[in-house]
N, C-alpha and C positions, 0 to 999 in steps of 0.2 A: 496747154499753157503751163508755164513753169510756176510751181508753188512758191510764192514770195516769202512764205514763212520758213522755208528750208534754209539752213545755214551751210554754205559750202566753203571749205578751206581753200584759200587762194593759192596755196603752195602745193598741196598734194591733190586737190580737187575732190577730196572725199567729203561726204556729208558729216556734219558735226551733230551728234545726238543731243537731245534736249538737256540731258544731265551733265554733259561734258563742258569743261571750262574752255573759253575761246578768247582771243585777243585781237584788238583792232590794230591793223598794220600801219595806218596813217595817223597814229596818235602822235601829234607834234610835240606833246609834253614829254614823251619818253625819248629823249635824245639818244640814249644808249641803244635802244631798240632800233632806231633809224640808222645808227652807225652800223650795227650788225647786219641789217638787211642790205645795205649798200655794199658792204665789204665781203660778205660770206655767202651771198646767194647769186645765182645767175641773173642776168638782166630780166627783171620782172616789171612790167608796166602796170603799176597800181592805179594809174589814172583812168583806165577803161573799166574799172570796177568800183561801183559806189560802196563806200564803207567796207573795204576789203578786210577779211578776218583770217586768222590762222588757228588751227586746232592746237591743243596742248602738246600732242606728240611732235608736231613740226617745230613748235617753240623750244621744246626740249632738245631736238636735233640741232637747231641753230645754236643753242647754248653749248652743246657738246663740241660743235665745230669751233666756236669762239674760244672756249676754254682750252681745247687741244692746241690751237694756234698759240695762245698765250703761254701754255706750258712749253711748247717748242722754243719760243722766243726766249723765255726765262732760262731754259736749260742751256741753249746755245750761248747766251750771255755769260752764264756761270762757267761753262767749259772754256770759253775764250779768256775769261779773267784768270782762271786757274792755270791755263796753258802759258799765259804771259808771266805768271809767277813761278813757273816750272814745277807746279804741283802735280800735274797730270803724268808727266814722265816719271817722277819719283814714285807715284802710286803704282804705276804699271810695272816698274822694276821690282817693287816690294811685293807685289801680288801677281805672280805669274799664273796664268790660267792654264790648267791642264785639261785637255779634251781627249777622251778615249775614242779612237777611231776604229771603225769596223775593218775587218780584213778586206782590203781593196781587191784582192784576187778573186773573191767570191762574187763581186759585182759584175754582172755581164755587160758587154758593150750594148746589147739590145736595151737593157734597162736604162742605161745612161742616155741612149738615143731617144727613147720614148719620153723621158722626163727632163730633157735638156732645157725646156722652156719653163719648168716649174721653179718658182722662187724658193730659195733656200732659207729656212728659218731655224736657227740654232736653239731658240728658246721659245716656248709657248707663250703667246701674249696673255696678259692678265684677263681673266674672265669677268672681272669685277667691272660692272658698268655703272657709271655715275649719272644721275639725273639732276639737272641744274635748274634753279629758279631764275627766271629772267628779270625778276623784280629786285632781287638782292643777291648776296654771295652764297646763299644756302645751296648745298648739294647733298644728295643721298644716294645710297646704292640700291634702293628699292623705289619703284614708281609710287607705291602706296604711301611711302613716307613723304615723298615730294607733294603728293596730292593733299596729304594731311597738313603739311606746312602751308600750302597755298590757301587751304580753307581757314587756317588759324590766323595767318599773318596778313593775307592780301584779299581774301574774299569775305571772311567774317562768318562763315557757316559753322555753327556750334550745336550739333544735334543732341549732345548729352546734357540734360538739365537736372539741377538739384530740386528735390521735392520739398525742401525746407526753406530755401531762399531763392533769389533770382539768378544765382550763379549758373552759367552754362559753359561748356567747353567742347573740344573736338574729339577727345578720346575718353573711353570708359575708365582707363587707368587714372587720368587726371580727375575725373569725377569721384573715384574711390578715395583719392588723396584728399580732395576737398571735403568729403563727407566726414573725414576724421576731425575736421575743425568743429563739427557739430557734436560728434560723439565723444571728443576728447581723447580718442585712441592715439597712442604714440608707439607703434610697434617697432620702429627703427631705433636701435639702441647703440650707444657708444661702448666699446669694450675696454675703455680706459677709465671713464668717469661715469656718473649717473645720468648724463645727458641722454634724452630720448626725444624723438620728433616723429612727424607724420610723413616725411618725405626723405628719400635717399639723398637728394641733392642738398638738403639742409645738413645731413650728417657729414657729407663730404666737406662742406664749408666749415662745419664745427671741428673736424679733424685738424684743420689748419691751426686751431688754437693750441693743440698739443704739439704739433710739429714745428710751430713758429713760422711756417712758410707763408709768405705774403707775395704771391707772384705778380700782382698788378701794381705797377709803380707810376707815380706822377712824374711827368717830364718837366714840370715847373718847379716843384719843391721836393723834399725828401719823403713825402707821404707815400706809403705803400699799404696795400690791403689784400684781403683774401678773395674778393669777388670783383668782377668787372663792373657790376652795377654800383658797388660802393665807390669805385674809381670815378665813374661817370658823375655820381653825385658830388664827389669831392671837387672835380674839375669846375663845377659851377661856383665854388667858392672863389675861384680865380676869375672867372668870367662875370660873376655877379648875376648870372642867369637864374631866374625863378619862374620856371614854366608852369608850375602847378598852382592854379588860382582857385580860391573859394568863390562859388557863385552866389554866396549870401552876403559876405562882407569883403573888405579889401585885402584880406590875408592872402599872401602868396609865399611859396617856399620852393626849395630846390629838390625836394624828394616827395614822391607820392605817398609814402608811409606817413610823413609829417602832415600832409593834407588830410589823410584819413583820420588821424588822431584829432586834428583840428575840427573836423566836421562833427565829431562827437560832442564838442562844446555847443553846437547848435541843436543837435538832435537830443542831447541829454543822455545818450547811450553810455552805459558804464558796464561793459561786458566782463570785466575782471573782478571777481568777488573773493573776499577773505573767508576761509572756512573756519575761522575762530570767532570772528565778530561779524557784524553786518556791514562792514566797510566795503565799498565797491568803487572802482576807478576806471579810467578810460584806457590805460596802458598796462601791460604786463610788468614793465619796469617799475611803475609806481606801486603796483601790488607787492613786488619783491621788497621795496623800501619799507612799505607798511608792515610787512611780516616781521621785519626786524624790531618793530615796537613790541611785538609779542615775545620774540626770542631774546631781546636785549642785545643782539649782536651789533657791534659798532666797528666794522672792519677798516674804516678810513681814519688813519691816525696822523696827527701833526708831528713832524720831525723836529719841531722847535720846542713845543710844550707838551703837556699831557692830554691836550684836547683830542677827542675822538668822536666820530659821528657815524650815523647809519647810512649816509649818502655822500657821494663825492662832491656834489654842488655845495653842501654845507661846509665841507673842508676847504674848498676853494675860497669861499667867502671868508672863512676864519683866517686863512693865510694872509688876507689883506689887512687884518688887524696887526700883523707883524710887519708887513712891508709898508703899511701906511697908504697903500694904493686906494684911491677913490675914483673909479672910472666913470661913475654916473654923475653928470653935472646938470644943474638947473640952468635953463636958458633965460630965466627972468632975473635971478639973483646969483650970488656967489656960492650958494649951497652946493656941496658935492657929497656923495655917499658911496658905500661899497656895494649896494645891491640896487637893482632896478625897481624892486618893490618899495624900497625906502624912498626912492625918487618919486614914484607915483604918489605915495602918501604925502610927500612934501608939496608936490604940484597942486594938491587940493587946497593948500593954504593960500595959494594965489587965486585959484578959480572959485573957492568957496563951495565947491561941490561936496555934498554929504551923501554918499551912496548908501551908507548903512543905517537902516531905520529900525526902530523898536516896534514890534508888533503888538505891544501892550499899551504904550503911550506914544506921544508925539516926538519923543527924543530921536535925534538923528546925529550922525557923526561922520568923520572922515576915514576912520579906520575900524577894522573888524575887531581888533583887540579892545578898543574903547567901548564898542557895543557889548562885548562879552562882560566887561566890568559893570556896565550899566544894568544889564539883565540881572545881575546878582542882587540889585536893589529890590527887584520884584520877587526873586526866588528866595532871598534871605541867605543864599549860599556865601560862606566865608571860608574859602579853602586854605588860607594862609594862617597857620597857627603858631603861637609862641611856644617854644619848648621849655620855657622857664615858668610860665604861668598859663592860665586857661584862656588868655585873650586870643581872639582870632579876627582876621581882617579879610576884606574883599580883594585887596590888591597887595602885591609883594612890596611895593614902595611904602605902603602904610605900615606893614610889618617891620621893615627895616627901621623906620622912624621910631616905632615902639621899642625895638631892641636896644636903641641907644639909651633908653631909660635904665635898662638893666645893667648896661656897661658902666653908666655913671654911678649906680648904686654899688657895683663891685669895687670901683676905684675908691 
């Protein structure tokens, strides 16, 4: 009696070992597979076999047949187009091929007679064999690379696991790169600037910042960038697509990196820490901005006045004071302002919401700045001091009011 647990390939009739990947031939969802089976295989009646399957080697062979036919069609189309344009003849005239022939007199009639049916090949065929994935356009010159691709992209087998976190991957090299995120090691260095990273791919992308090369271009607008992933993210600004959704709140975005940053607002995780003070934050960019408070660096300068800032967002907001632009508008009254945070504060005047509460008394207010001023009543702190007398105040506005007394006395 036949062992029902054995898996036999319907194409080559060989047994599929337990660890080998196999594919269902009657998968109606994979239309491309059905097309290839109908067009590139001899007539095979799949109806007489329940759930017919094929081994990985046969699927690779089908891919090779399909890709070879596609290559032939593409090449023939190109040659015909060039011939119509007269390019082929010109190229042949410009590049005459010289072939060194052996002395024909030394070739015996017997040799020619024996080998008359042997096909003549003037050039050795390429020994490079390509292995194709039947699920996508991936190909490789080694079977092991294709198997690795299948495991990562289509099967999900990830045998290499991190002993610090839940990360797992398909290769030991990827695990080594990941471990550097825990150790902080950045052995890959730029030979032009101080940039260093933990992966060669990151360095390659960084080098574009020196060369100015932006090979990936948007076909809708003038945007161009250094990585294909950045282009894909950008295209979502045109389509409005936001596929990355938070499973805790209604937040959604067009980039996975933004979702990861957002999730830290729920978890409270702040992995980036300042080595000068105790400040910590959720992104590396925020840490860089914070570090400028220690160095005093203000690289972003206004080209209209002397204003300069330690972050680009502040400069953009400042520019609106020159242009008069107030893009954030209240949908209840006519109020409009230059920042979203100002609009949020204003909306609380309509809702009556008082988010900020004092942990000493019952005081609560609509803004964090008002709470800070209130806390000074408990602490006695008066940070705003007059430079003409010893008077000090809890708020800057009170100090300005006090300074008017001195200006009147001077007059």
